[in-house]
C-alpha positions, -999 to +999 in steps of 0.1 A: -263+450+105-285+450+136-272+483+147-282+499+114-317+484+115-321+498+151-309+533+139-334+532+110-362+522+133-354+550+157-353+575+128-386+563+115-401+565+151-389+600+156-401+610+122-435+596+130-436+616+163-426+648+145-454+642+119-480+637+146-468+668+165-468+690+133-503+677+123-517+686+158-502+721+155-517+726+120-551+711+132-552+735+162-544+764+138-573+754+116-596+753+145-585+788+156-590+801+121-625+786+121-634+802+155-621+836+143-643+834+111-674+826+132-671+857+153 
């Protein structure tokens, strides 16, 4: 029981890191698009 809970927490933790990482990439992409449009 405890092992399954730990595995679930690790999966959620890794999932959260992936979401933050992907959001940062998308955000940087939006900033680059905005800079290109300003030129």
